[in-house]
TINU-61556 format. One record per residue (C-alpha): residue in one letter; x, y, z. Coordinates in steps of 0.1 Angstrom, whole numbers, plus 5000, padded with zeros to 4 digits. Example, Ala and Ser with C-alpha at 12.3 -4.5 7.8 and 13.67 -1.06 7.14 Angstrom:
<nodes>
A512349555078/S513749895071/
</nodes>
This chain:
<nodes>
M636185556863/S633685306851/D630985406825/Q628385216845/E626285416869/P626385286905/N623485086916/R620885296935/F618585156961/E615285306973/N613885197006/Y610085137007/P608185097039/A607084747046/Q603384677037/T601184677067/P598584407065/E594984537067/P593584467101/S590784237103/G587384317117/T586484627095/T582784687088/D580784867061/G583884867038/Q585685117060/P589085057077/A589585077114/A590385407128/G593985517129/T595285307100/G595785607077/T594785407047/P592385577022/Y588985417017/H585985436994/I582885607007/T579885387005/P576885586989/Y573885617011/H570685456998/P567485567017/P565385277028/S562385217006/V559085277023/S556085117009/A552885317005/P550385267033/S547685037025/T544185177021/A542185077051/S538585027050/G538185277079/T539585567058/G536985507031/R534285517057/R535585847070/N535686007036/L532185887029/L530986017062/G532486357054/L530686367021/V527386267038/I527786557063/G529386817040/V526986807011/P523786877031/V525587157049/A526787317017/L523287287002/G521787437033/V524087747030/I523287796994/G519587767002/W519888027029/L521588267006/G518788216981/R516088287007/A517988597019/S518288726984/D514588686978/S513388827011/Q515889097019/G517389186985/Y520789026995/D523188996967/P526088756973/Y527988926944/P527589296951/E530189386924/Y527889236898/P524289346905/G521889136886/G524588886875/F528088886862/A528889166839/T530789126807/E533589356794/D531089526771/D528389566797/T529089906814/G525789906833/S525590286829/E523090496810/T523590846798/D520691096797/E520291296765/E521091666770/T518091896767/P518692146738/A518692506749/L517792836733/A520993006744/V522193366736/G524893536756/P524393466793/W520693376789/A519193036780/A515892856779/D514992486775/V513592396742/P510392186745/D509991846727/G508791896691/W510392236687/D513392296664/L516392496673/T518392706649/S521492896660/L522093206639/S525193316658/T526593296693/D524293586701/E521093496683/A518993186680/V515393076670/S513292796683/S510292706660/H507292476659/G505492496626/A504492866621/N505192946657/W508593076669/V510593236696/Q513693436686/A516293576710/Y519093826705/A521693936730/F523894246725/T525494536744/A523694866742/D525295206746/E525095366780/D522595626769/D520295386750/R516695356760/A514795036755/S511795216743/D513795386715/L515395066702/I512694796704/T510594896673/A513494876649/L514894566664/V511594376662/R510894486626/R514094326615/R512893996629/K509293976619/A510193736591/T506893626574/F504693796600/E502594076585/G501094336608/D501594676623/L503494716656/S501994906685/D503795186702/P506395086728/V505395046764/S508295096788/S508895036825/M511795036849/A512494806879/D515694786899/G517594976872/V516494746845/Q514694896815/H511894686799/A509994786767/T507394586748/V505594606714/S502794386702/A500894326669/T498094116654/G498393996618/T498993686597/V501693436589/S501293276555/G497593366556/K496993236591/K496093466620/A498993536642/R500093736672/L503393896679/K504994016711/G508394176715/H510394236747/L513594426752/W515594436785/I518594656792/D520294616826/L522594846846/D525694716827/A523994796793/E523694426786/A520594386765/L518194096755/L515594106728/V512893836726/V510293816698/R507493566700/V505193486671/L502193256675/T499593116651/A498492866678/K495492946698/S495893116732/G495992856760/S497092576737/T500192356745/T502192526718/A501292876731/E502192776767/E505492626756/A506492936737/Q505593156767/A507592926790/M510692996769/V510093366771/D509693356809/Q512793156813/L514893386792/A513493686812/G514093516845/E517493686851/F515794026850/
</nodes>
């Protein structure tokens, strides 16, 4: 055997000449020969030229639109003046800022309150709370003191009032009268009165004690140096009347 390998022959198909007449760089259909895809380039379109007619139309729109807008604004202004119309109802009087809440809070009126009873304190009067059941409203040498408590079932208002008022005379000097008692709808009512002085000034004292059917009691002591019929005297009596209103 020879060391040389036998000659090998490979058969290749004969080259087929490209048919003529192809267009756009693409071969004719049915040839089976690969081809390159020609990228698509969109046709360039030039911007439309500005015609003089367009400018006239824009100008005409401005000529018509501006007077119409001004007319609407003028109508809103006349409506606001004549009928109170507000084009911005969420912002009465103008646009509010974050700090402008537009709300006002009324100051709470102080009250001479003891237990379930209370009376409004007039302007110029001071209020001192002695406990949850006792308070004093004063104006100079004039004052109204109220005390709420629970009496015993057998207590009588006429038996209690003198001792209770004496403990609350403060600087008032004068002798108390005998109690005067009455009954209405099961509510006991007793009063004492006195004339005297407060720090050398003439003064008048009047004490009230009410006890209801549930033995709930209210004591009110009024001391006045102000003249009868004066504003101070009327304000003091108004507090007494308001406290006694529940009875």
